[in-house]
Structure formats: C-alpha cells, structure tokens
PyMOL Python script that loads the backbone (N, CA, C, O; Angstrom):
from pymol import cmd

cmd.read_pdbstr("""\
ATOM      1  N   MET A   1      74.004 114.281 202.094  1.00  0.00           N
ATOM      2  CA  MET A   1      72.627 113.946 202.344  1.00  0.00           C
ATOM      3  C   MET A   1      72.594 112.726 203.264  1.00  0.00           C
ATOM      4  O   MET A   1      73.305 111.749 203.030  1.00  0.00           O
ATOM      5  N   ARG A   2      71.771 112.784 204.306  1.00  0.00           N
ATOM      6  CA  ARG A   2      71.678 111.710 205.269  1.00  0.00           C
ATOM      7  C   ARG A   2      70.895 110.539 204.682  1.00  0.00           C
ATOM      8  O   ARG A   2      69.909 110.729 203.969  1.00  0.00           O
ATOM      9  N   GLN A   3      71.348 109.333 204.992  1.00  0.00           N
ATOM     10  CA  GLN A   3      70.680 108.119 204.515  1.00  0.00           C
ATOM     11  C   GLN A   3      69.368 107.921 205.273  1.00  0.00           C
ATOM     12  O   GLN A   3      69.341 108.024 206.500  1.00  0.00           O
ATOM     13  N   SER A   4      68.306 107.643 204.571  1.00  0.00           N
ATOM     14  CA  SER A   4      66.995 107.421 205.170  1.00  0.00           C
ATOM     15  C   SER A   4      66.900 106.014 205.749  1.00  0.00           C
ATOM     16  O   SER A   4      67.521 105.077 205.246  1.00  0.00           O
ATOM     17  N   ARG A   5      66.118 105.882 206.806  1.00  0.00           N
ATOM     18  CA  ARG A   5      65.871 104.553 207.368  1.00  0.00           C
ATOM     19  C   ARG A   5      64.943 103.750 206.476  1.00  0.00           C
ATOM     20  O   ARG A   5      64.895 102.523 206.562  1.00  0.00           O
ATOM     21  N   PHE A   6      64.215 104.434 205.632  1.00  0.00           N
ATOM     22  CA  PHE A   6      63.214 103.793 204.784  1.00  0.00           C
ATOM     23  C   PHE A   6      63.654 103.852 203.326  1.00  0.00           C
ATOM     24  O   PHE A   6      64.160 104.870 202.856  1.00  0.00           O
ATOM     25  N   SER A   7      63.452 102.747 202.621  1.00  0.00           N
ATOM     26  CA  SER A   7      63.752 102.741 201.188  1.00  0.00           C
ATOM     27  C   SER A   7      62.630 103.475 200.448  1.00  0.00           C
ATOM     28  O   SER A   7      61.580 103.770 201.019  1.00  0.00           O
ATOM     29  N   ASP A   8      62.873 103.758 199.187  1.00  0.00           N
ATOM     30  CA  ASP A   8      61.854 104.432 198.382  1.00  0.00           C
ATOM     31  C   ASP A   8      60.583 103.596 198.287  1.00  0.00           C
ATOM     32  O   ASP A   8      59.479 104.142 198.280  1.00  0.00           O
ATOM     33  N   ASP A   9      60.731 102.274 198.213  1.00  0.00           N
ATOM     34  CA  ASP A   9      59.558 101.395 198.147  1.00  0.00           C
ATOM     35  C   ASP A   9      58.757 101.444 199.444  1.00  0.00           C
ATOM     36  O   ASP A   9      57.527 101.466 199.417  1.00  0.00           O
ATOM     37  N   GLU A  10      59.456 101.462 200.580  1.00  0.00           N
ATOM     38  CA  GLU A  10      58.768 101.535 201.872  1.00  0.00           C
ATOM     39  C   GLU A  10      58.029 102.862 202.015  1.00  0.00           C
ATOM     40  O   GLU A  10      56.910 102.907 202.525  1.00  0.00           O
ATOM     41  N   ILE A  11      58.657 103.928 201.566  1.00  0.00           N
ATOM     42  CA  ILE A  11      58.007 105.240 201.620  1.00  0.00           C
ATOM     43  C   ILE A  11      56.751 105.230 200.753  1.00  0.00           C
ATOM     44  O   ILE A  11      55.711 105.749 201.159  1.00  0.00           O
ATOM     45  N   ALA A  12      56.845 104.645 199.571  1.00  0.00           N
ATOM     46  CA  ALA A  12      55.685 104.569 198.678  1.00  0.00           C
ATOM     47  C   ALA A  12      54.550 103.774 199.321  1.00  0.00           C
ATOM     48  O   ALA A  12      53.382 104.132 199.173  1.00  0.00           O
ATOM     49  N   LYS A  13      54.888 102.697 200.036  1.00  0.00           N
ATOM     50  CA  LYS A  13      53.858 101.898 200.709  1.00  0.00           C
ATOM     51  C   LYS A  13      53.191 102.690 201.826  1.00  0.00           C
ATOM     52  O   LYS A  13      51.978 102.604 202.012  1.00  0.00           O
ATOM     53  N   ILE A  14      53.984 103.464 202.570  1.00  0.00           N
ATOM     54  CA  ILE A  14      53.422 104.286 203.645  1.00  0.00           C
ATOM     55  C   ILE A  14      52.472 105.326 203.059  1.00  0.00           C
ATOM     56  O   ILE A  14      51.387 105.550 203.597  1.00  0.00           O
ATOM     57  N   LEU A  15      52.871 105.954 201.971  1.00  0.00           N
ATOM     58  CA  LEU A  15      52.005 106.942 201.323  1.00  0.00           C
ATOM     59  C   LEU A  15      50.742 106.289 200.769  1.00  0.00           C
ATOM     60  O   LEU A  15      49.668 106.891 200.784  1.00  0.00           O
ATOM     61  N   ALA A  16      50.874 105.061 200.284  1.00  0.00           N
ATOM     62  CA  ALA A  16      49.716 104.344 199.739  1.00  0.00           C
ATOM     63  C   ALA A  16      48.712 104.001 200.835  1.00  0.00           C
ATOM     64  O   ALA A  16      47.506 103.970 200.588  1.00  0.00           O
ATOM     65  N   GLU A  17      49.209 103.740 202.054  1.00  0.00           N
ATOM     66  CA  GLU A  17      48.296 103.450 203.164  1.00  0.00           C
ATOM     67  C   GLU A  17      47.377 104.633 203.421  1.00  0.00           C
ATOM     68  O   GLU A  17      46.179 104.459 203.648  1.00  0.00           O
ATOM     69  N   VAL A  18      47.936 105.835 203.384  1.00  0.00           N
ATOM     70  CA  VAL A  18      47.118 107.029 203.611  1.00  0.00           C
ATOM     71  C   VAL A  18      46.197 107.262 202.420  1.00  0.00           C
ATOM     72  O   VAL A  18      45.047 107.664 202.593  1.00  0.00           O
ATOM     73  N   ALA A  19      46.692 107.015 201.220  1.00  0.00           N
ATOM     74  CA  ALA A  19      45.855 107.166 200.032  1.00  0.00           C
ATOM     75  C   ALA A  19      44.702 106.166 200.059  1.00  0.00           C
ATOM     76  O   ALA A  19      43.650 106.406 199.467  1.00  0.00           O
ATOM     77  N   GLY A  20      44.905 105.047 200.749  1.00  0.00           N
ATOM     78  CA  GLY A  20      43.869 104.029 200.868  1.00  0.00           C
ATOM     79  C   GLY A  20      42.794 104.364 201.883  1.00  0.00           C
ATOM     80  O   GLY A  20      41.813 103.630 202.007  1.00  0.00           O
ATOM     81  N   GLY A  21      42.959 105.461 202.614  1.00  0.00           N
ATOM     82  CA  GLY A  21      41.900 105.886 203.517  1.00  0.00           C
ATOM     83  C   GLY A  21      42.285 105.998 204.977  1.00  0.00           C
ATOM     84  O   GLY A  21      41.493 106.500 205.774  1.00  0.00           O
ATOM     85  N   LEU A  22      43.463 105.553 205.355  1.00  0.00           N
ATOM     86  CA  LEU A  22      43.884 105.683 206.749  1.00  0.00           C
ATOM     87  C   LEU A  22      44.299 107.121 207.037  1.00  0.00           C
ATOM     88  O   LEU A  22      44.670 107.867 206.130  1.00  0.00           O
ATOM     89  N   LYS A  23      44.232 107.500 208.314  1.00  0.00           N
ATOM     90  CA  LYS A  23      44.607 108.859 208.697  1.00  0.00           C
ATOM     91  C   LYS A  23      46.126 108.973 208.790  1.00  0.00           C
ATOM     92  O   LYS A  23      46.791 108.060 209.281  1.00  0.00           O
ATOM     93  N   PRO A  24      46.674 110.089 208.320  1.00  0.00           N
ATOM     94  CA  PRO A  24      48.134 110.261 208.341  1.00  0.00           C
ATOM     95  C   PRO A  24      48.746 110.104 209.735  1.00  0.00           C
ATOM     96  O   PRO A  24      49.803 109.490 209.878  1.00  0.00           O
ATOM     97  N   HIS A  25      48.099 110.645 210.747  1.00  0.00           N
ATOM     98  CA  HIS A  25      48.644 110.570 212.103  1.00  0.00           C
ATOM     99  C   HIS A  25      48.766 109.117 212.567  1.00  0.00           C
ATOM    100  O   HIS A  25      49.765 108.739 213.179  1.00  0.00           O
ATOM    101  N   ALA A  26      47.755 108.309 212.276  1.00  0.00           N
ATOM    102  CA  ALA A  26      47.778 106.901 212.686  1.00  0.00           C
ATOM    103  C   ALA A  26      48.877 106.134 211.954  1.00  0.00           C
ATOM    104  O   ALA A  26      49.586 105.333 212.563  1.00  0.00           O
ATOM    105  N   VAL A  27      49.020 106.371 210.670  1.00  0.00           N
ATOM    106  CA  VAL A  27      50.052 105.691 209.882  1.00  0.00           C
ATOM    107  C   VAL A  27      51.438 106.091 210.378  1.00  0.00           C
ATOM    108  O   VAL A  27      52.337 105.254 210.466  1.00  0.00           O
ATOM    109  N   CYS A  28      51.609 107.365 210.699  1.00  0.00           N
ATOM    110  CA  CYS A  28      52.905 107.848 211.195  1.00  0.00           C
ATOM    111  C   CYS A  28      53.257 107.201 212.528  1.00  0.00           C
ATOM    112  O   CYS A  28      54.416 106.858 212.759  1.00  0.00           O
ATOM    113  N   GLN A  29      52.284 107.030 213.397  1.00  0.00           N
ATOM    114  CA  GLN A  29      52.542 106.381 214.686  1.00  0.00           C
ATOM    115  C   GLN A  29      52.951 104.925 214.493  1.00  0.00           C
ATOM    116  O   GLN A  29      53.866 104.444 215.161  1.00  0.00           O
ATOM    117  N   VAL A  30      52.286 104.230 213.595  1.00  0.00           N
ATOM    118  CA  VAL A  30      52.589 102.821 213.350  1.00  0.00           C
ATOM    119  C   VAL A  30      54.024 102.658 212.845  1.00  0.00           C
ATOM    120  O   VAL A  30      54.728 101.734 213.252  1.00  0.00           O
ATOM    121  N   HIS A  31      54.452 103.553 211.965  1.00  0.00           N
ATOM    122  CA  HIS A  31      55.773 103.428 211.339  1.00  0.00           C
ATOM    123  C   HIS A  31      56.867 104.194 212.076  1.00  0.00           C
ATOM    124  O   HIS A  31      58.040 104.103 211.715  1.00  0.00           O
ATOM    125  N   GLY A  32      56.491 104.942 213.098  1.00  0.00           N
ATOM    126  CA  GLY A  32      57.482 105.656 213.897  1.00  0.00           C
ATOM    127  C   GLY A  32      58.098 106.853 213.198  1.00  0.00           C
ATOM    128  O   GLY A  32      59.288 107.126 213.351  1.00  0.00           O
ATOM    129  N   ILE A  33      57.291 107.563 212.434  1.00  0.00           N
ATOM    130  CA  ILE A  33      57.773 108.773 211.767  1.00  0.00           C
ATOM    131  C   ILE A  33      56.907 109.947 212.199  1.00  0.00           C
ATOM    132  O   ILE A  33      55.797 109.765 212.699  1.00  0.00           O
ATOM    133  N   SER A  34      57.427 111.144 212.000  1.00  0.00           N
ATOM    134  CA  SER A  34      56.638 112.322 212.341  1.00  0.00           C
ATOM    135  C   SER A  34      55.682 112.643 211.193  1.00  0.00           C
ATOM    136  O   SER A  34      55.892 112.231 210.052  1.00  0.00           O
ATOM    137  N   VAL A  35      54.642 113.377 211.521  1.00  0.00           N
ATOM    138  CA  VAL A  35      53.677 113.786 210.499  1.00  0.00           C
ATOM    139  C   VAL A  35      54.362 114.715 209.497  1.00  0.00           C
ATOM    140  O   VAL A  35      54.055 114.691 208.305  1.00  0.00           O
ATOM    141  N   GLN A  36      55.291 115.531 209.991  1.00  0.00           N
ATOM    142  CA  GLN A  36      56.035 116.430 209.108  1.00  0.00           C
ATOM    143  C   GLN A  36      56.833 115.630 208.074  1.00  0.00           C
ATOM    144  O   GLN A  36      56.877 115.996 206.900  1.00  0.00           O
ATOM    145  N   THR A  37      57.459 114.545 208.512  1.00  0.00           N
ATOM    146  CA  THR A  37      58.204 113.688 207.587  1.00  0.00           C
ATOM    147  C   THR A  37      57.267 113.103 206.538  1.00  0.00           C
ATOM    148  O   THR A  37      57.603 113.050 205.355  1.00  0.00           O
ATOM    149  N   PHE A  38      56.096 112.667 206.976  1.00  0.00           N
ATOM    150  CA  PHE A  38      55.118 112.111 206.039  1.00  0.00           C
ATOM    151  C   PHE A  38      54.776 113.118 204.947  1.00  0.00           C
ATOM    152  O   PHE A  38      54.784 112.778 203.764  1.00  0.00           O
ATOM    153  N   TYR A  39      54.477 114.356 205.339  1.00  0.00           N
ATOM    154  CA  TYR A  39      54.086 115.358 204.349  1.00  0.00           C
ATOM    155  C   TYR A  39      55.265 115.777 203.466  1.00  0.00           C
ATOM    156  O   TYR A  39      55.065 116.147 202.309  1.00  0.00           O
ATOM    157  N   ARG A  40      56.483 115.723 203.994  1.00  0.00           N
ATOM    158  CA  ARG A  40      57.668 116.006 203.182  1.00  0.00           C
ATOM    159  C   ARG A  40      57.824 114.924 202.115  1.00  0.00           C
ATOM    160  O   ARG A  40      58.093 115.219 200.951  1.00  0.00           O
ATOM    161  N   TRP A  41      57.652 113.662 202.531  1.00  0.00           N
ATOM    162  CA  TRP A  41      57.711 112.554 201.573  1.00  0.00           C
ATOM    163  C   TRP A  41      56.623 112.691 200.523  1.00  0.00           C
ATOM    164  O   TRP A  41      56.862 112.473 199.335  1.00  0.00           O
ATOM    165  N   LYS A  42      55.434 113.051 200.962  1.00  0.00           N
ATOM    166  CA  LYS A  42      54.305 113.190 200.047  1.00  0.00           C
ATOM    167  C   LYS A  42      54.605 114.254 198.991  1.00  0.00           C
ATOM    168  O   LYS A  42      54.330 114.057 197.807  1.00  0.00           O
ATOM    169  N   ALA A  43      55.161 115.365 199.419  1.00  0.00           N
ATOM    170  CA  ALA A  43      55.509 116.431 198.474  1.00  0.00           C
ATOM    171  C   ALA A  43      56.610 115.978 197.522  1.00  0.00           C
ATOM    172  O   ALA A  43      56.567 116.288 196.332  1.00  0.00           O
ATOM    173  N   LEU A  44      57.579 115.259 198.030  1.00  0.00           N
ATOM    174  CA  LEU A  44      58.681 114.780 197.193  1.00  0.00           C
ATOM    175  C   LEU A  44      58.184 113.807 196.134  1.00  0.00           C
ATOM    176  O   LEU A  44      58.572 113.903 194.970  1.00  0.00           O
ATOM    177  N   PHE A  45      57.334 112.879 196.528  1.00  0.00           N
ATOM    178  CA  PHE A  45      56.865 111.862 195.594  1.00  0.00           C
ATOM    179  C   PHE A  45      55.862 112.426 194.590  1.00  0.00           C
ATOM    180  O   PHE A  45      55.729 111.885 193.493  1.00  0.00           O
ATOM    181  N   GLN A  46      55.157 113.496 194.940  1.00  0.00           N
ATOM    182  CA  GLN A  46      54.174 114.054 194.017  1.00  0.00           C
ATOM    183  C   GLN A  46      54.790 115.023 193.022  1.00  0.00           C
ATOM    184  O   GLN A  46      54.212 115.262 191.961  1.00  0.00           O
ATOM    185  N   ASN A  47      55.946 115.585 193.337  1.00  0.00           N
ATOM    186  CA  ASN A  47      56.509 116.636 192.496  1.00  0.00           C
ATOM    187  C   ASN A  47      57.530 116.151 191.485  1.00  0.00           C
ATOM    188  O   ASN A  47      58.177 116.975 190.838  1.00  0.00           O
ATOM    189  N   HIS A  48      57.699 114.852 191.326  1.00  0.00           N
ATOM    190  CA  HIS A  48      58.721 114.390 190.398  1.00  0.00           C
ATOM    191  C   HIS A  48      58.169 114.021 189.028  1.00  0.00           C
ATOM    192  O   HIS A  48      58.904 113.480 188.201  1.00  0.00           O
ATOM    193  N   ASN A  49      56.900 114.297 188.765  1.00  0.00           N
ATOM    194  CA  ASN A  49      56.283 114.139 187.445  1.00  0.00           C
ATOM    195  C   ASN A  49      56.484 112.759 186.833  1.00  0.00           C
ATOM    196  O   ASN A  49      56.844 112.649 185.661  1.00  0.00           O
ATOM    197  N   GLY A  50      56.259 111.714 187.609  1.00  0.00           N
ATOM    198  CA  GLY A  50      56.348 110.361 187.094  1.00  0.00           C
ATOM    199  C   GLY A  50      57.741 109.775 187.101  1.00  0.00           C
ATOM    200  O   GLY A  50      57.905 108.583 186.838  1.00  0.00           O
ATOM    201  N   MET A  51      58.746 110.574 187.393  1.00  0.00           N
ATOM    202  CA  MET A  51      60.119 110.082 187.441  1.00  0.00           C
ATOM    203  C   MET A  51      60.316 109.364 188.776  1.00  0.00           C
ATOM    204  O   MET A  51      59.853 109.841 189.811  1.00  0.00           O
ATOM    205  N   SER A  52      60.988 108.241 188.755  1.00  0.00           N
ATOM    206  CA  SER A  52      61.192 107.521 190.006  1.00  0.00           C
ATOM    207  C   SER A  52      62.078 108.346 190.926  1.00  0.00           C
ATOM    208  O   SER A  52      62.956 109.077 190.469  1.00  0.00           O
ATOM    209  N   VAL A  53      61.844 108.223 192.210  1.00  0.00           N
ATOM    210  CA  VAL A  53      62.592 109.002 193.190  1.00  0.00           C
ATOM    211  C   VAL A  53      64.065 108.616 193.166  1.00  0.00           C
ATOM    212  O   VAL A  53      64.930 109.472 193.353  1.00  0.00           O
ATOM    213  N   ALA A  54      64.359 107.347 192.938  1.00  0.00           N
ATOM    214  CA  ALA A  54      65.756 106.912 192.870  1.00  0.00           C
ATOM    215  C   ALA A  54      66.459 107.598 191.701  1.00  0.00           C
ATOM    216  O   ALA A  54      67.597 108.048 191.836  1.00  0.00           O
ATOM    217  N   ARG A  55      65.794 107.676 190.569  1.00  0.00           N
ATOM    218  CA  ARG A  55      66.389 108.353 189.404  1.00  0.00           C
ATOM    219  C   ARG A  55      66.564 109.837 189.689  1.00  0.00           C
ATOM    220  O   ARG A  55      67.578 110.427 189.318  1.00  0.00           O
ATOM    221  N   LEU A  56      65.593 110.435 190.339  1.00  0.00           N
ATOM    222  CA  LEU A  56      65.687 111.846 190.688  1.00  0.00           C
ATOM    223  C   LEU A  56      66.874 112.095 191.610  1.00  0.00           C
ATOM    224  O   LEU A  56      67.615 113.059 191.419  1.00  0.00           O
ATOM    225  N   ARG A  57      67.058 111.237 192.602  1.00  0.00           N
ATOM    226  CA  ARG A  57      68.195 111.385 193.517  1.00  0.00           C
ATOM    227  C   ARG A  57      69.516 111.196 192.780  1.00  0.00           C
ATOM    228  O   ARG A  57      70.478 111.919 193.039  1.00  0.00           O
ATOM    229  N   ASN A  58      69.570 110.238 191.872  1.00  0.00           N
ATOM    230  CA  ASN A  58      70.792 110.032 191.089  1.00  0.00           C
ATOM    231  C   ASN A  58      71.118 111.263 190.249  1.00  0.00           C
ATOM    232  O   ASN A  58      72.279 111.655 190.134  1.00  0.00           O
ATOM    233  N   LEU A  59      70.091 111.867 189.666  1.00  0.00           N
ATOM    234  CA  LEU A  59      70.314 113.072 188.871  1.00  0.00           C
ATOM    235  C   LEU A  59      70.795 114.230 189.742  1.00  0.00           C
ATOM    236  O   LEU A  59      71.652 115.009 189.326  1.00  0.00           O
ATOM    237  N   GLU A  60      70.242 114.340 190.952  1.00  0.00           N
ATOM    238  CA  GLU A  60      70.684 115.394 191.865  1.00  0.00           C
ATOM    239  C   GLU A  60      72.143 115.190 192.265  1.00  0.00           C
ATOM    240  O   GLU A  60      72.906 116.154 192.333  1.00  0.00           O
ATOM    241  N   LEU A  61      72.536 113.946 192.529  1.00  0.00           N
ATOM    242  CA  LEU A  61      73.929 113.664 192.877  1.00  0.00           C
ATOM    243  C   LEU A  61      74.861 113.959 191.704  1.00  0.00           C
ATOM    244  O   LEU A  61      75.936 114.531 191.884  1.00  0.00           O
ATOM    245  N   GLU A  62      74.442 113.565 190.504  1.00  0.00           N
ATOM    246  CA  GLU A  62      75.251 113.837 189.323  1.00  0.00           C
ATOM    247  C   GLU A  62      75.389 115.341 189.108  1.00  0.00           C
ATOM    248  O   GLU A  62      76.469 115.826 188.771  1.00  0.00           O
ATOM    249  N   ASN A  63      74.306 116.071 189.301  1.00  0.00           N
ATOM    250  CA  ASN A  63      74.331 117.520 189.164  1.00  0.00           C
ATOM    251  C   ASN A  63      75.321 118.133 190.153  1.00  0.00           C
ATOM    252  O   ASN A  63      76.079 119.036 189.797  1.00  0.00           O
ATOM    253  N   HIS A  64      75.314 117.645 191.386  1.00  0.00           N
ATOM    254  CA  HIS A  64      76.242 118.143 192.404  1.00  0.00           C
ATOM    255  C   HIS A  64      77.689 117.865 191.997  1.00  0.00           C
ATOM    256  O   HIS A  64      78.548 118.740 192.110  1.00  0.00           O
ATOM    257  N   ARG A  65      77.957 116.649 191.525  1.00  0.00           N
ATOM    258  CA  ARG A  65      79.317 116.301 191.098  1.00  0.00           C
ATOM    259  C   ARG A  65      79.770 117.169 189.922  1.00  0.00           C
ATOM    260  O   ARG A  65      80.917 117.613 189.882  1.00  0.00           O
ATOM    261  N   LEU A  66      78.872 117.407 188.972  1.00  0.00           N
ATOM    262  CA  LEU A  66      79.223 118.233 187.820  1.00  0.00           C
ATOM    263  C   LEU A  66      79.498 119.679 188.227  1.00  0.00           C
ATOM    264  O   LEU A  66      80.415 120.309 187.700  1.00  0.00           O
ATOM    265  N   LYS A  67      78.710 120.203 189.159  1.00  0.00           N
ATOM    266  CA  LYS A  67      78.959 121.560 189.651  1.00  0.00           C
ATOM    267  C   LYS A  67      80.315 121.643 190.335  1.00  0.00           C
ATOM    268  O   LYS A  67      81.034 122.630 190.179  1.00  0.00           O
ATOM    269  N   GLN A  68      80.666 120.611 191.092  1.00  0.00           N
ATOM    270  CA  GLN A  68      81.965 120.575 191.762  1.00  0.00           C
ATOM    271  C   GLN A  68      83.092 120.524 190.737  1.00  0.00           C
ATOM    272  O   GLN A  68      84.117 121.183 190.912  1.00  0.00           O
ATOM    273  N   THR A  69      82.912 119.752 189.677  1.00  0.00           N
ATOM    274  CA  THR A  69      83.915 119.665 188.616  1.00  0.00           C
ATOM    275  C   THR A  69      84.102 121.015 187.934  1.00  0.00           C
ATOM    276  O   THR A  69      85.232 121.427 187.671  1.00  0.00           O
ATOM    277  N   VAL A  70      83.007 121.698 187.649  1.00  0.00           N
ATOM    278  CA  VAL A  70      83.091 123.023 187.029  1.00  0.00           C
ATOM    279  C   VAL A  70      83.835 123.989 187.944  1.00  0.00           C
ATOM    280  O   VAL A  70      84.664 124.771 187.479  1.00  0.00           O
ATOM    281  N   ALA A  71      83.547 123.942 189.229  1.00  0.00           N
ATOM    282  CA  ALA A  71      84.237 124.820 190.179  1.00  0.00           C
ATOM    283  C   ALA A  71      85.733 124.521 190.206  1.00  0.00           C
ATOM    284  O   ALA A  71      86.548 125.443 190.218  1.00  0.00           O
ATOM    285  N   ASP A  72      86.098 123.248 190.217  1.00  0.00           N
ATOM    286  CA  ASP A  72      87.515 122.866 190.220  1.00  0.00           C
ATOM    287  C   ASP A  72      88.218 123.331 188.943  1.00  0.00           C
ATOM    288  O   ASP A  72      89.329 123.857 188.995  1.00  0.00           O
ATOM    289  N   LEU A  73      87.567 123.135 187.808  1.00  0.00           N
ATOM    290  CA  LEU A  73      88.162 123.548 186.540  1.00  0.00           C
ATOM    291  C   LEU A  73      88.288 125.067 186.448  1.00  0.00           C
ATOM    292  O   LEU A  73      89.268 125.574 185.903  1.00  0.00           O
ATOM    293  N   SER A  74      87.319 125.786 186.971  1.00  0.00           N
ATOM    294  CA  SER A  74      87.394 127.248 186.979  1.00  0.00           C
ATOM    295  C   SER A  74      88.580 127.717 187.805  1.00  0.00           C
ATOM    296  O   SER A  74      89.281 128.653 187.422  1.00  0.00           O
ATOM    297  N   LEU A  75      88.800 127.069 188.930  1.00  0.00           N
ATOM    298  CA  LEU A  75      89.949 127.403 189.770  1.00  0.00           C
ATOM    299  C   LEU A  75      91.257 127.101 189.043  1.00  0.00           C
ATOM    300  O   LEU A  75      92.201 127.887 189.113  1.00  0.00           O
ATOM    301  N   ASP A  76      91.316 125.969 188.348  1.00  0.00           N
ATOM    302  CA  ASP A  76      92.513 125.623 187.572  1.00  0.00           C
ATOM    303  C   ASP A  76      92.783 126.662 186.486  1.00  0.00           C
ATOM    304  O   ASP A  76      93.925 127.077 186.290  1.00  0.00           O
ATOM    305  N   ILE A  77      91.748 127.074 185.794  1.00  0.00           N
ATOM    306  CA  ILE A  77      91.893 128.069 184.729  1.00  0.00           C
ATOM    307  C   ILE A  77      92.401 129.388 185.301  1.00  0.00           C
ATOM    308  O   ILE A  77      93.302 130.007 184.736  1.00  0.00           O
ATOM    309  N   ARG A  78      91.828 129.812 186.411  1.00  0.00           N
ATOM    310  CA  ARG A  78      92.247 131.057 187.047  1.00  0.00           C
ATOM    311  C   ARG A  78      93.720 130.977 187.460  1.00  0.00           C
ATOM    312  O   ARG A  78      94.471 131.934 187.270  1.00  0.00           O
ATOM    313  N   THR A  79      94.126 129.848 188.019  1.00  0.00           N
ATOM    314  CA  THR A  79      95.517 129.659 188.433  1.00  0.00           C
ATOM    315  C   THR A  79      96.452 129.707 187.229  1.00  0.00           C
ATOM    316  O   THR A  79      97.512 130.330 187.289  1.00  0.00           O
ATOM    317  N   LEU A  80      96.069 129.058 186.148  1.00  0.00           N
ATOM    318  CA  LEU A  80      96.892 129.065 184.939  1.00  0.00           C
ATOM    319  C   LEU A  80      96.996 130.460 184.328  1.00  0.00           C
ATOM    320  O   LEU A  80      98.062 130.844 183.846  1.00  0.00           O
ATOM    321  N   LYS A  81      95.907 131.217 184.342  1.00  0.00           N
ATOM    322  CA  LYS A  81      95.942 132.580 183.813  1.00  0.00           C
ATOM    323  C   LYS A  81      96.904 133.449 184.617  1.00  0.00           C
ATOM    324  O   LYS A  81      97.650 134.246 184.048  1.00  0.00           O
ATOM    325  N   VAL A  82      96.884 133.295 185.938  1.00  0.00           N
ATOM    326  CA  VAL A  82      97.801 134.054 186.792  1.00  0.00           C
ATOM    327  C   VAL A  82      99.238 133.648 186.500  1.00  0.00           C
ATOM    328  O   VAL A  82     100.117 134.504 186.416  1.00  0.00           O
ATOM    329  N   ALA A  83      99.485 132.357 186.346  1.00  0.00           N
ATOM    330  CA  ALA A  83     100.841 131.875 186.066  1.00  0.00           C
ATOM    331  C   ALA A  83     101.337 132.386 184.716  1.00  0.00           C
ATOM    332  O   ALA A  83     102.500 132.771 184.590  1.00  0.00           O
ATOM    333  N   ILE A  84     100.476 132.393 183.716  1.00  0.00           N
ATOM    334  CA  ILE A  84     100.862 132.880 182.389  1.00  0.00           C
ATOM    335  C   ILE A  84     101.147 134.377 182.433  1.00  0.00           C
ATOM    336  O   ILE A  84     102.120 134.844 181.841  1.00  0.00           O
ATOM    337  N   SER A  85     100.309 135.122 183.128  1.00  0.00           N
ATOM    338  CA  SER A  85     100.525 136.574 183.197  1.00  0.00           C
ATOM    339  C   SER A  85     101.838 136.901 183.906  1.00  0.00           C
ATOM    340  O   SER A  85     102.485 137.888 183.557  1.00  0.00           O
ATOM    341  N   LYS A  86     102.245 136.110 184.882  1.00  0.00           N
ATOM    342  CA  LYS A  86     103.511 136.335 185.586  1.00  0.00           C
ATOM    343  C   LYS A  86     104.696 136.004 184.691  1.00  0.00           C
ATOM    344  O   LYS A  86     105.723 136.681 184.754  1.00  0.00           O
ATOM    345  N   THR A  87     104.572 134.975 183.861  1.00  0.00           N
ATOM    346  CA  THR A  87     105.693 134.596 182.993  1.00  0.00           C
ATOM    347  C   THR A  87     105.850 135.565 181.827  1.00  0.00           C
ATOM    348  O   THR A  87     106.953 135.713 181.301  1.00  0.00           O
ATOM    349  N   LEU A  88     104.785 136.219 181.419  1.00  0.00           N
ATOM    350  CA  LEU A  88     104.853 137.162 180.306  1.00  0.00           C
ATOM    351  C   LEU A  88     105.380 138.524 180.732  1.00  0.00           C
ATOM    352  O   LEU A  88     105.771 139.320 179.878  1.00  0.00           O
ATOM    353  N   GLN A  89     105.401 138.809 182.009  1.00  0.00           N
ATOM    354  CA  GLN A  89     105.854 140.126 182.480  1.00  0.00           C
ATOM    355  C   GLN A  89     107.321 140.180 182.664  1.00  0.00           C
ATOM    356  O   GLN A  89     107.856 141.218 183.056  1.00  0.00           O
TER     357      GLN A  89
END
""", "prot")
cmd.dss("prot")
cmd.show_as("cartoon", "prot")
cmd.util.cbc("prot")
cmd.orient("prot")
C-alpha cells in the first residue's frame, strides 16, 4: 500500500471543511488533491462505523500478515505430507 501524503488527521480536517459548507472542488484545489481522491477519502471515513482509520488500517495489515502465515503453513504441511508419503513407500 502506498504511503499517503496526508495523515489521517489532515484528511479528517479536509473532510470537515466540506462538511462545514465549502464546495468540494474548491477545497480540493486548495489542498492539491483530485475530487476523486476527496470522495474516496469520504467513503473510507464514513464506512468504518466509528472505528478510527488508523486502527482499521492496522487491522487490514494484520489480516494480510495472518493470511500470508496461513499460506506459508499450508505449503509446509503439503511438503511434509509429500515427504512422509515418499518415506512410507
């Protein structure tokens, strides 16, 4: 995942500016972001059900690491099963 130029707090402030009544296009021009990025951030911050975005990202990273561990262990198990079957024959 690419590192953002903006911290979660900065993103929240940008979203708050629009919530305060400014137009999204004007806010995006001031901060040098695209309107598409603004709406992507808005969707991300609204869909986490009160969970902080930093915590959500940490959980996503942990989930990725755990999936990788499961894949590695599955490969180890498969290799061991093949080795055992060869020694028993």
